[in-house]
N, CA, C and O atoms as a GROMACS GRO file, in nm:
protein
  552
    1MET      N    1   1.750  -2.591   4.070
    1MET     CA    2   1.647  -2.639   4.160
    1MET      C    3   1.590  -2.768   4.103
    1MET      O    4   1.556  -2.774   3.985
    2ASN      N    5   1.580  -2.873   4.189
    2ASN     CA    6   1.521  -2.997   4.141
    2ASN      C    7   1.385  -3.018   4.202
    2ASN      O    8   1.344  -2.942   4.290
    3GLY      N    9   1.312  -3.119   4.157
    3GLY     CA   10   1.176  -3.142   4.201
    3GLY      C   11   1.162  -3.181   4.347
    3GLY      O   12   1.052  -3.175   4.401
    4ASP      N   13   1.272  -3.220   4.413
    4ASP     CA   14   1.267  -3.258   4.553
    4ASP      C   15   1.272  -3.139   4.647
    4ASP      O   16   1.245  -3.154   4.766
    5GLU      N   17   1.306  -3.023   4.598
    5GLU     CA   18   1.315  -2.905   4.683
    5GLU      C   19   1.176  -2.852   4.712
    5GLU      O   20   1.087  -2.859   4.628
    6PRO      N   21   1.156  -2.796   4.834
    6PRO     CA   22   1.022  -2.752   4.872
    6PRO      C   23   0.984  -2.613   4.824
    6PRO      O   24   0.887  -2.556   4.875
    7PHE      N   25   1.056  -2.557   4.730
    7PHE     CA   26   1.023  -2.424   4.679
    7PHE      C   27   0.945  -2.436   4.549
    7PHE      O   28   0.965  -2.529   4.472
    8ALA      N   29   0.856  -2.340   4.526
    8ALA     CA   30   0.779  -2.337   4.402
    8ALA      C   31   0.870  -2.300   4.286
    8ALA      O   32   0.979  -2.245   4.305
    9ALA      N   33   0.825  -2.331   4.168
    9ALA     CA   34   0.898  -2.293   4.048
    9ALA      C   35   0.900  -2.142   4.033
    9ALA      O   36   0.825  -2.071   4.101
   10ALA      N   37   0.984  -2.093   3.945
   10ALA     CA   38   0.991  -1.949   3.919
   10ALA      C   39   0.856  -1.900   3.865
   10ALA      O   40   0.768  -1.980   3.834
   11LEU      N   41   0.841  -1.768   3.853
   11LEU     CA   42   0.714  -1.711   3.808
   11LEU      C   43   0.665  -1.782   3.683
   11LEU      O   44   0.740  -1.804   3.588
   12ALA      N   45   0.539  -1.818   3.685
   12ALA     CA   46   0.483  -1.902   3.580
   12ALA      C   47   0.439  -1.823   3.458
   12ALA      O   48   0.484  -1.850   3.347
   13GLY      N   49   0.353  -1.728   3.477
   13GLY     CA   50   0.297  -1.654   3.366
   13GLY      C   51   0.360  -1.518   3.356
   13GLY      O   52   0.480  -1.504   3.334
   14GLY      N   53   0.278  -1.419   3.374
   14GLY     CA   54   0.326  -1.282   3.361
   14GLY      C   55   0.341  -1.214   3.495
   14GLY      O   56   0.311  -1.269   3.601
   15LEU      N   57   0.389  -1.092   3.487
   15LEU     CA   58   0.409  -1.009   3.604
   15LEU      C   59   0.363  -0.869   3.569
   15LEU      O   60   0.400  -0.814   3.466
   16ILE      N   61   0.281  -0.811   3.658
   16ILE     CA   62   0.238  -0.674   3.638
   16ILE      C   63   0.298  -0.591   3.751
   16ILE      O   64   0.263  -0.610   3.868
   17ALA      N   65   0.387  -0.501   3.716
   17ALA     CA   66   0.452  -0.417   3.816
   17ALA      C   67   0.512  -0.296   3.747
   17ALA      O   68   0.539  -0.298   3.627
   18SER      N   69   0.532  -0.192   3.825
   18SER     CA   70   0.606  -0.077   3.775
   18SER      C   71   0.699  -0.033   3.887
   18SER      O   72   0.677  -0.068   4.003
   19PRO      N   73   0.802   0.043   3.854
   19PRO     CA   74   0.898   0.082   3.958
   19PRO      C   75   0.837   0.155   4.077
   19PRO      O   76   0.889   0.145   4.188
   20ASP      N   77   0.728   0.229   4.056
   20ASP     CA   78   0.669   0.306   4.165
   20ASP      C   79   0.542   0.244   4.222
   20ASP      O   80   0.478   0.304   4.308
   21ALA      N   81   0.504   0.125   4.177
   21ALA     CA   82   0.380   0.062   4.222
   21ALA      C   83   0.391   0.012   4.366
   21ALA      O   84   0.497  -0.029   4.410
   22ALA      N   85   0.279   0.017   4.437
   22ALA     CA   86   0.273  -0.034   4.573
   22ALA      C   87   0.239  -0.182   4.576
   22ALA      O   88   0.256  -0.248   4.678
   23ILE      N   89   0.191  -0.236   4.461
   23ILE     CA   90   0.160  -0.379   4.452
   23ILE      C   91   0.221  -0.438   4.326
   23ILE      O   92   0.252  -0.368   4.230
   24VAL      N   93   0.239  -0.569   4.331
   24VAL     CA   94   0.285  -0.648   4.217
   24VAL      C   95   0.186  -0.762   4.203
   24VAL      O   96   0.149  -0.824   4.302
   25VAL      N   97   0.144  -0.791   4.080
   25VAL     CA   98   0.055  -0.904   4.053
   25VAL      C   99   0.131  -1.001   3.964
   25VAL      O  100   0.180  -0.965   3.857
   26ALA      N  101   0.139  -1.126   4.009
   26ALA     CA  102   0.211  -1.228   3.933
   26ALA      C  103   0.121  -1.348   3.912
   26ALA      O  104   0.044  -1.386   4.001
   27GLU      N  105   0.130  -1.408   3.795
   27GLU     CA  106   0.060  -1.534   3.771
   27GLU      C  107   0.156  -1.647   3.802
   27GLU      O  108   0.268  -1.651   3.749
   28TRP      N  109   0.113  -1.740   3.887
   28TRP     CA  110   0.194  -1.855   3.925
   28TRP      C  111   0.118  -1.982   3.891
   28TRP      O  112  -0.003  -1.980   3.870
   29ALA      N  113   0.191  -2.091   3.886
   29ALA     CA  114   0.130  -2.222   3.864
   29ALA      C  115   0.198  -2.324   3.954
   29ALA      O  116   0.314  -2.308   3.993
   30ASP      N  117   0.124  -2.428   3.986
   30ASP     CA  118   0.179  -2.541   4.061
   30ASP      C  119   0.131  -2.668   3.993
   30ASP      O  120   0.013  -2.678   3.960
   31PRO      N  121   0.221  -2.765   3.970
   31PRO     CA  122   0.184  -2.883   3.891
   31PRO      C  123   0.088  -2.978   3.959
   31PRO      O  124   0.022  -3.056   3.890
   32GLY      N  125   0.077  -2.975   4.089
   32GLY     CA  126  -0.016  -3.064   4.158
   32GLY      C  127   0.041  -3.106   4.291
   32GLY      O  128   0.163  -3.118   4.308
   33GLY      N  129  -0.046  -3.129   4.382
   33GLY     CA  130  -0.004  -3.166   4.517
   33GLY      C  131  -0.073  -3.292   4.559
   33GLY      O  132  -0.054  -3.398   4.499
   34GLY      N  133  -0.151  -3.281   4.659
   34GLY     CA  134  -0.225  -3.395   4.709
   34GLY      C  135  -0.202  -3.411   4.857
   34GLY      O  136  -0.193  -3.313   4.930
   35ASP      N  137  -0.194  -3.536   4.902
   35ASP     CA  138  -0.183  -3.565   5.044
   35ASP      C  139  -0.061  -3.652   5.068
   35ASP      O  140  -0.052  -3.759   5.007
   36PRO      N  141   0.033  -3.615   5.151
   36PRO     CA  142   0.034  -3.495   5.232
   36PRO      C  143   0.063  -3.371   5.146
   36PRO      O  144   0.111  -3.383   5.034
   37PRO      N  145   0.034  -3.253   5.200
   37PRO     CA  146   0.055  -3.131   5.121
   37PRO      C  147   0.201  -3.110   5.082
   37PRO      O  148   0.292  -3.140   5.159
   38ARG      N  149   0.222  -3.059   4.960
   38ARG     CA  150   0.354  -3.012   4.916
   38ARG      C  151   0.344  -2.861   4.920
   38ARG      O  152   0.292  -2.798   4.828
   39TYR      N  153   0.394  -2.804   5.027
   39TYR     CA  154   0.381  -2.661   5.048
   39TYR      C  155   0.456  -2.581   4.943
   39TYR      O  156   0.569  -2.616   4.907
   40ILE      N  157   0.395  -2.475   4.894
   40ILE     CA  158   0.457  -2.388   4.795
   40ILE      C  159   0.551  -2.290   4.863
   40ILE      O  160   0.649  -2.245   4.804
   41ALA      N  161   0.520  -2.256   4.987
   41ALA     CA  162   0.605  -2.166   5.066
   41ALA      C  163   0.612  -2.219   5.208
   41ALA      O  164   0.518  -2.285   5.254
   42PRO      N  165   0.720  -2.192   5.278
   42PRO     CA  166   0.726  -2.232   5.418
   42PRO      C  167   0.630  -2.146   5.501
   42PRO      O  168   0.580  -2.044   5.453
   43LEU      N  169   0.606  -2.187   5.623
   43LEU     CA  170   0.529  -2.105   5.714
   43LEU      C  171   0.612  -1.981   5.744
   43LEU      O  172   0.730  -1.991   5.779
   44HIS      N  173   0.549  -1.862   5.731
   44HIS     CA  174   0.623  -1.738   5.749
   44HIS      C  175   0.529  -1.623   5.783
   44HIS      O  176   0.407  -1.636   5.774
   45VAL      N  177   0.588  -1.512   5.824
   45VAL     CA  178   0.514  -1.390   5.857
   45VAL      C  179   0.580  -1.274   5.784
   45VAL      O  180   0.702  -1.260   5.784
   46HIS      N  181   0.498  -1.190   5.722
   46HIS     CA  182   0.546  -1.062   5.669
   46HIS      C  183   0.505  -0.956   5.772
   46HIS      O  184   0.386  -0.934   5.795
   47HIS      N  185   0.602  -0.893   5.834
   47HIS     CA  186   0.572  -0.800   5.943
   47HIS      C  187   0.513  -0.667   5.896
   47HIS      O  188   0.447  -0.598   5.974
   48GLU      N  189   0.537  -0.630   5.769
   48GLU     CA  190   0.490  -0.499   5.721
   48GLU      C  191   0.414  -0.506   5.589
   48GLU      O  192   0.384  -0.402   5.529
   49ASP      N  193   0.381  -0.626   5.542
   49ASP     CA  194   0.321  -0.640   5.409
   49ASP      C  195   0.204  -0.738   5.411
   49ASP      O  196   0.209  -0.841   5.477
   50ASP      N  197   0.098  -0.704   5.337
   50ASP     CA  198  -0.015  -0.793   5.315
   50ASP      C  199   0.012  -0.876   5.188
   50ASP      O  200   0.092  -0.837   5.103
   51GLU      N  201  -0.057  -0.990   5.178
   51GLU     CA  202  -0.040  -1.078   5.061
   51GLU      C  203  -0.176  -1.140   5.029
   51GLU      O  204  -0.254  -1.170   5.120
   52ALA      N  205  -0.206  -1.159   4.898
   52ALA     CA  206  -0.335  -1.213   4.859
   52ALA      C  207  -0.320  -1.310   4.742
   52ALA      O  208  -0.223  -1.304   4.667
   53TRP      N  209  -0.419  -1.400   4.728
   53TRP     CA  210  -0.423  -1.499   4.621
   53TRP      C  211  -0.561  -1.497   4.557
   53TRP      O  212  -0.662  -1.478   4.624
   54TYR      N  213  -0.562  -1.518   4.425
   54TYR     CA  214  -0.686  -1.535   4.350
   54TYR      C  215  -0.666  -1.656   4.260
   54TYR      O  216  -0.575  -1.656   4.176
   55VAL      N  217  -0.748  -1.759   4.274
   55VAL     CA  218  -0.731  -1.884   4.200
   55VAL      C  219  -0.799  -1.875   4.064
   55VAL      O  220  -0.919  -1.849   4.055
   56LEU      N  221  -0.721  -1.895   3.959
   56LEU     CA  222  -0.773  -1.894   3.822
   56LEU      C  223  -0.825  -2.031   3.780
   56LEU      O  224  -0.933  -2.041   3.723
   57GLU      N  225  -0.747  -2.136   3.808
   57GLU     CA  226  -0.784  -2.275   3.775
   57GLU      C  227  -0.733  -2.364   3.886
   57GLU      O  228  -0.631  -2.335   3.947
   58GLY      N  229  -0.805  -2.473   3.912
   58GLY     CA  230  -0.762  -2.564   4.017
   58GLY      C  231  -0.805  -2.514   4.153
   58GLY      O  232  -0.916  -2.461   4.169
   59ALA      N  233  -0.717  -2.530   4.251
   59ALA     CA  234  -0.751  -2.491   4.388
   59ALA      C  235  -0.624  -2.462   4.466
   59ALA      O  236  -0.515  -2.506   4.428
   60LEU      N  237  -0.638  -2.388   4.574
   60LEU     CA  238  -0.532  -2.365   4.672
   60LEU      C  239  -0.593  -2.378   4.810
   60LEU      O  240  -0.713  -2.359   4.829
   61VAL      N  241  -0.508  -2.411   4.906
   61VAL     CA  242  -0.543  -2.397   5.047
   61VAL      C  243  -0.446  -2.295   5.104
   61VAL      O  244  -0.325  -2.309   5.089
   62VAL      N  245  -0.500  -2.192   5.169
   62VAL     CA  246  -0.419  -2.090   5.234
   62VAL      C  247  -0.435  -2.109   5.384
   62VAL      O  248  -0.546  -2.102   5.437
   63ARG      N  249  -0.324  -2.134   5.453
   63ARG     CA  250  -0.327  -2.142   5.599
   63ARG      C  251  -0.294  -2.004   5.654
   63ARG      O  252  -0.188  -1.948   5.625
   64SER      N  253  -0.385  -1.949   5.731
   64SER     CA  254  -0.370  -1.818   5.794
   64SER      C  255  -0.381  -1.841   5.944
   64SER      O  256  -0.489  -1.875   5.994
   65ASP      N  257  -0.269  -1.823   6.017
   65ASP     CA  258  -0.259  -1.866   6.156
   65ASP      C  259  -0.291  -2.015   6.160
   65ASP      O  260  -0.221  -2.093   6.094
   66ASP      N  261  -0.392  -2.058   6.233
   66ASP     CA  262  -0.422  -2.202   6.239
   66ASP      C  263  -0.550  -2.237   6.164
   66ASP      O  264  -0.611  -2.342   6.189
   67ARG      N  265  -0.592  -2.151   6.072
   67ARG     CA  266  -0.713  -2.173   5.992
   67ARG      C  267  -0.676  -2.203   5.847
   67ARG      O  268  -0.603  -2.125   5.785
   68ASP      N  269  -0.724  -2.314   5.793
   68ASP     CA  270  -0.703  -2.350   5.653
   68ASP      C  271  -0.825  -2.310   5.572
   68ASP      O  272  -0.937  -2.351   5.603
   69VAL      N  273  -0.804  -2.229   5.467
   69VAL     CA  274  -0.913  -2.184   5.382
   69VAL      C  275  -0.895  -2.246   5.244
   69VAL      O  276  -0.795  -2.222   5.178
   70HIS      N  277  -0.993  -2.326   5.200
   70HIS     CA  278  -0.989  -2.390   5.068
   70HIS      C  279  -1.044  -2.293   4.965
   70HIS      O  280  -1.155  -2.243   4.978
   71LEU      N  281  -0.964  -2.267   4.861
   71LEU     CA  282  -1.003  -2.173   4.755
   71LEU      C  283  -1.018  -2.248   4.623
   71LEU      O  284  -0.918  -2.291   4.565
   72PRO      N  285  -1.140  -2.265   4.574
   72PRO     CA  286  -1.159  -2.321   4.440
   72PRO      C  287  -1.134  -2.212   4.336
   72PRO      O  288  -1.110  -2.097   4.371
   73ALA      N  289  -1.141  -2.248   4.209
   73ALA     CA  290  -1.128  -2.148   4.103
   73ALA      C  291  -1.229  -2.037   4.127
   73ALA      O  292  -1.347  -2.062   4.153
   74GLY      N  293  -1.181  -1.912   4.120
   74GLY     CA  294  -1.264  -1.797   4.148
   74GLY      C  295  -1.258  -1.752   4.293
   74GLY      O  296  -1.312  -1.647   4.328
   75GLY      N  297  -1.193  -1.831   4.378
   75GLY     CA  298  -1.182  -1.796   4.519
   75GLY      C  299  -1.060  -1.708   4.545
   75GLY      O  300  -0.964  -1.708   4.469
   76ALA      N  301  -1.067  -1.632   4.654
   76ALA     CA  302  -0.959  -1.541   4.688
   76ALA      C  303  -0.940  -1.536   4.838
   76ALA      O  304  -1.032  -1.564   4.915
   77ALA      N  305  -0.820  -1.501   4.880
   77ALA     CA  306  -0.790  -1.484   5.022
   77ALA      C  307  -0.684  -1.377   5.037
   77ALA      O  308  -0.601  -1.357   4.948
   78ILE      N  309  -0.689  -1.307   5.150
   78ILE     CA  310  -0.585  -1.210   5.183
   78ILE      C  311  -0.537  -1.243   5.323
   78ILE      O  312  -0.615  -1.273   5.412
   79VAL      N  313  -0.404  -1.236   5.341
   79VAL     CA  314  -0.345  -1.253   5.473
   79VAL      C  315  -0.282  -1.119   5.510
   79VAL      O  316  -0.190  -1.072   5.444
   80PRO      N  317  -0.332  -1.058   5.618
   80PRO     CA  318  -0.277  -0.929   5.658
   80PRO      C  319  -0.138  -0.943   5.721
   80PRO      O  320  -0.102  -1.049   5.771
   81ARG      N  321  -0.064  -0.836   5.716
   81ARG     CA  322   0.069  -0.834   5.778
   81ARG      C  323   0.060  -0.882   5.923
   81ARG      O  324  -0.039  -0.859   5.992
   82GLY      N  325   0.167  -0.949   5.966
   82GLY     CA  326   0.174  -0.996   6.103
   82GLY      C  327   0.111  -1.131   6.128
   82GLY      O  328   0.116  -1.180   6.241
   83VAL      N  329   0.052  -1.195   6.026
   83VAL     CA  330  -0.016  -1.323   6.043
   83VAL      C  331   0.068  -1.434   5.978
   83VAL      O  332   0.107  -1.423   5.862
   84ALA      N  333   0.096  -1.539   6.053
   84ALA     CA  334   0.170  -1.654   6.000
   84ALA      C  335   0.085  -1.722   5.893
   84ALA      O  336  -0.035  -1.741   5.909
   85HIS      N  337   0.151  -1.760   5.782
   85HIS     CA  338   0.077  -1.823   5.673
   85HIS      C  339   0.167  -1.908   5.584
   85HIS      O  340   0.290  -1.895   5.583
   86THR      N  341   0.102  -1.995   5.510
   86THR     CA  342   0.162  -2.075   5.403
   86THR      C  343   0.048  -2.113   5.309
   86THR      O  344  -0.067  -2.078   5.334
   87TYR      N  345   0.081  -2.184   5.201
   87TYR     CA  346  -0.025  -2.228   5.110
   87TYR      C  347   0.022  -2.344   5.026
   87TYR      O  348   0.142  -2.368   5.014
   88TRP      N  349  -0.074  -2.418   4.967
   88TRP     CA  350  -0.042  -2.534   4.886
   88TRP      C  351  -0.158  -2.567   4.794
   88TRP      O  352  -0.271  -2.521   4.812
   89ASN      N  353  -0.126  -2.648   4.694
   89ASN     CA  354  -0.225  -2.700   4.600
   89ASN      C  355  -0.274  -2.833   4.658
   89ASN      O  356  -0.195  -2.927   4.667
   90PRO      N  357  -0.401  -2.843   4.697
   90PRO     CA  358  -0.450  -2.966   4.758
   90PRO      C  359  -0.490  -3.074   4.658
   90PRO      O  360  -0.520  -3.188   4.696
   91GLU      N  361  -0.491  -3.039   4.531
   91GLU     CA  362  -0.538  -3.131   4.427
   91GLU      C  363  -0.420  -3.202   4.359
   91GLU      O  364  -0.310  -3.148   4.358
   92PRO      N  365  -0.442  -3.320   4.303
   92PRO     CA  366  -0.334  -3.387   4.230
   92PRO      C  367  -0.301  -3.319   4.097
   92PRO      O  368  -0.191  -3.337   4.044
   93GLY      N  369  -0.395  -3.242   4.043
   93GLY     CA  370  -0.374  -3.173   3.916
   93GLY      C  371  -0.321  -3.031   3.936
   93GLY      O  372  -0.310  -2.984   4.050
   94PRO      N  373  -0.288  -2.964   3.827
   94PRO     CA  374  -0.229  -2.830   3.835
   94PRO      C  375  -0.328  -2.723   3.880
   94PRO      O  376  -0.449  -2.739   3.872
   95THR      N  377  -0.270  -2.614   3.926
   95THR     CA  378  -0.347  -2.495   3.960
   95THR      C  379  -0.274  -2.373   3.904
   95THR      O  380  -0.151  -2.372   3.894
   96ARG      N  381  -0.353  -2.271   3.870
   96ARG     CA  382  -0.297  -2.141   3.830
   96ARG      C  383  -0.362  -2.036   3.917
   96ARG      O  384  -0.482  -2.041   3.944
   97TYR      N  385  -0.283  -1.940   3.960
   97TYR     CA  386  -0.337  -1.839   4.050
   97TYR      C  387  -0.260  -1.709   4.036
   97TYR      O  388  -0.148  -1.705   3.987
   98LEU      N  389  -0.325  -1.602   4.080
   98LEU     CA  390  -0.260  -1.473   4.088
   98LEU      C  391  -0.213  -1.453   4.231
   98LEU      O  392  -0.287  -1.477   4.326
   99LEU      N  393  -0.090  -1.408   4.245
   99LEU     CA  394  -0.034  -1.371   4.374
   99LEU      C  395  -0.023  -1.219   4.374
   99LEU      O  396   0.046  -1.161   4.290
  100VAL      N  397  -0.089  -1.155   4.467
  100VAL     CA  398  -0.087  -1.009   4.479
  100VAL      C  399  -0.001  -0.976   4.601
  100VAL      O  400  -0.031  -1.018   4.713
  101MET      N  401   0.105  -0.901   4.578
  101MET     CA  402   0.204  -0.880   4.683
  101MET      C  403   0.264  -0.740   4.672
  101MET      O  404   0.236  -0.667   4.578
  102THR      N  405   0.344  -0.706   4.767
  102THR     CA  406   0.417  -0.579   4.763
  102THR      C  407   0.550  -0.601   4.691
  102THR      O  408   0.593  -0.716   4.676
  103PRO      N  409   0.615  -0.495   4.646
  103PRO     CA  410   0.748  -0.511   4.586
  103PRO      C  411   0.848  -0.578   4.682
  103PRO      O  412   0.937  -0.650   4.637
  104ARG      N  413   0.833  -0.556   4.813
  104ARG     CA  414   0.925  -0.620   4.908
  104ARG      C  415   0.906  -0.772   4.909
  104ARG      O  416   1.004  -0.847   4.916
  105ILE      N  417   0.780  -0.820   4.902
  105ILE     CA  418   0.757  -0.964   4.897
  105ILE      C  419   0.812  -1.021   4.767
  105ILE      O  420   0.871  -1.129   4.766
  106ARG      N  421   0.793  -0.949   4.657
  106ARG     CA  422   0.851  -0.995   4.531
  106ARG      C  423   1.003  -1.006   4.542
  106ARG      O  424   1.061  -1.103   4.495
  107ALA      N  425   1.068  -0.908   4.603
  107ALA     CA  426   1.213  -0.913   4.621
  107ALA      C  427   1.253  -1.031   4.710
  107ALA      O  428   1.355  -1.095   4.687
  108LEU      N  429   1.172  -1.059   4.812
  108LEU     CA  430   1.198  -1.174   4.898
  108LEU      C  431   1.193  -1.304   4.818
  108LEU      O  432   1.282  -1.388   4.829
  109ILE      N  433   1.089  -1.322   4.737
  109ILE     CA  434   1.075  -1.442   4.656
  109ILE      C  435   1.193  -1.455   4.558
  109ILE      O  436   1.249  -1.564   4.544
  110ASP      N  437   1.229  -1.345   4.493
  110ASP     CA  438   1.342  -1.348   4.400
  110ASP      C  439   1.470  -1.388   4.473
  110ASP      O  440   1.549  -1.466   4.421
  111ALA      N  441   1.491  -1.334   4.593
  111ALA     CA  442   1.612  -1.366   4.671
  111ALA      C  443   1.611  -1.513   4.714
  111ALA      O  444   1.717  -1.576   4.714
  112LEU      N  445   1.497  -1.567   4.749
  112LEU     CA  446   1.490  -1.709   4.786
  112LEU      C  447   1.523  -1.798   4.667
  112LEU      O  448   1.596  -1.896   4.681
  113HIS      N  449   1.470  -1.764   4.550
  113HIS     CA  450   1.497  -1.844   4.432
  113HIS      C  451   1.643  -1.834   4.388
  113HIS      O  452   1.694  -1.924   4.320
  114ALA      N  453   1.711  -1.727   4.426
  114ALA     CA  454   1.852  -1.707   4.388
  114ALA      C  455   1.950  -1.771   4.486
  114ALA      O  456   2.070  -1.773   4.459
  115LEU      N  457   1.901  -1.822   4.598
  115LEU     CA  458   1.990  -1.880   4.698
  115LEU      C  459   2.067  -2.000   4.641
  115LEU      O  460   2.008  -2.087   4.576
  116ASP      N  461   2.197  -2.003   4.664
  116ASP     CA  462   2.278  -2.119   4.626
  116ASP      C  463   2.265  -2.230   4.730
  116ASP      O  464   2.263  -2.348   4.697
  117GLU      N  465   2.257  -2.190   4.856
  117GLU     CA  466   2.250  -2.284   4.966
  117GLU      C  467   2.120  -2.258   5.042
  117GLU      O  468   2.098  -2.149   5.095
  118ARG      N  469   2.032  -2.359   5.046
  118ARG     CA  470   1.901  -2.339   5.108
  118ARG      C  471   1.894  -2.403   5.246
  118ARG      O  472   1.805  -2.484   5.273
  119THR      N  473   1.987  -2.368   5.331
  119THR     CA  474   1.981  -2.412   5.469
  119THR      C  475   1.877  -2.328   5.542
  119THR      O  476   1.839  -2.221   5.496
  120ALA      N  477   1.832  -2.379   5.656
  120ALA     CA  478   1.734  -2.303   5.735
  120ALA      C  479   1.790  -2.166   5.773
  120ALA      O  480   1.717  -2.067   5.772
  121ASP      N  481   1.919  -2.160   5.808
  121ASP     CA  482   1.980  -2.032   5.845
  121ASP      C  483   1.983  -1.934   5.728
  121ASP      O  484   1.956  -1.816   5.746
  122ALA      N  485   2.016  -1.984   5.608
  122ALA     CA  486   2.023  -1.897   5.490
  122ALA      C  487   1.883  -1.846   5.454
  122ALA      O  488   1.866  -1.728   5.422
  123VAL      N  489   1.784  -1.934   5.460
  123VAL     CA  490   1.647  -1.894   5.429
  123VAL      C  491   1.597  -1.793   5.532
  123VAL      O  492   1.535  -1.693   5.495
  124ALA      N  493   1.623  -1.818   5.660
  124ALA     CA  494   1.581  -1.726   5.765
  124ALA      C  495   1.644  -1.589   5.748
  124ALA      O  496   1.578  -1.488   5.773
  125ALA      N  497   1.770  -1.585   5.706
  125ALA     CA  498   1.839  -1.457   5.685
  125ALA      C  499   1.774  -1.378   5.572
  125ALA      O  500   1.759  -1.256   5.582
  126VAL      N  501   1.734  -1.446   5.464
  126VAL     CA  502   1.668  -1.377   5.353
  126VAL      C  503   1.534  -1.321   5.399
  126VAL      O  504   1.501  -1.206   5.369
  127PHE      N  505   1.457  -1.401   5.471
  127PHE     CA  506   1.329  -1.351   5.523
  127PHE      C  507   1.351  -1.228   5.609
  127PHE      O  508   1.281  -1.127   5.595
  128SER      N  509   1.448  -1.235   5.699
  128SER     CA  510   1.475  -1.124   5.791
  128SER      C  511   1.513  -0.997   5.716
  128SER      O  512   1.470  -0.887   5.754
  129THR      N  513   1.593  -1.010   5.612
  129THR     CA  514   1.634  -0.896   5.531
  129THR      C  515   1.514  -0.825   5.469
  129THR      O  516   1.520  -0.705   5.442
  130HIS      N  517   1.407  -0.897   5.446
  130HIS     CA  518   1.288  -0.842   5.381
  130HIS      C  519   1.173  -0.819   5.481
  130HIS      O  520   1.056  -0.826   5.444
  131ARG      N  521   1.208  -0.793   5.606
  131ARG     CA  522   1.110  -0.762   5.712
  131ARG      C  523   1.003  -0.870   5.726
  131ARG      O  524   0.885  -0.841   5.747
  132SER      N  525   1.049  -0.994   5.715
  132SER     CA  526   0.962  -1.110   5.730
  132SER      C  527   1.032  -1.211   5.821
  132SER      O  528   1.149  -1.193   5.856
  133GLU      N  529   0.960  -1.316   5.858
  133GLU     CA  530   1.016  -1.415   5.948
  133GLU      C  531   0.986  -1.554   5.897
  133GLU      O  532   0.871  -1.587   5.869
  134TYR      N  533   1.089  -1.636   5.885
  134TYR     CA  534   1.078  -1.775   5.844
  134TYR      C  535   1.045  -1.859   5.967
  134TYR      O  536   1.118  -1.853   6.067
  135LEU      N  537   0.936  -1.937   5.962
  135LEU     CA  538   0.893  -2.018   6.075
  135LEU      C  539   0.913  -2.167   6.051
  135LEU      O  540   0.875  -2.248   6.136
  136GLY      N  541   0.970  -2.205   5.938
  136GLY     CA  542   0.994  -2.347   5.907
  136GLY      C  543   0.884  -2.406   5.823
  136GLY      O  544   0.787  -2.339   5.788
  137TRP      N  545   0.901  -2.536   5.792
  137TRP     CA  546   0.802  -2.607   5.712
  137TRP      C  547   0.703  -2.674   5.805
  137TRP      O  548   0.744  -2.738   5.902
  138PRO      N  549   0.574  -2.662   5.778
  138PRO     CA  550   0.472  -2.723   5.866
  138PRO      C  551   0.488  -2.874   5.879
  138PRO      O  552   0.411  -2.939   5.949
   0.00000   0.00000   0.00000
């Protein structure tokens, strides 16, 4: 993966999960964004899973449907299943955050990072396999 690709880097910090857990907590980082946004994830929907973010340092913007929520350090957001969403680092500097997800979302992220060919069709197929829907890049 090179810096021109629109996918976030692999897991940044640690991962808290167990084989039988209903949630996974991962620490992620993003080196910096700015204007226009460099989206960390494409616009997508998880049909059966909720997802949440907690900002440790820096900031994130979480788009939930057509509402953008700015999260400074200490801020949090949850997007319930069935809601289209994406997110990005609005600042030029780095951000660190916790991503709280289900094991299925973690498997989706792992499968996306493992893709050899990142065509829209290949990405959409991975989302579909994980009961989610790829809606493209905003």
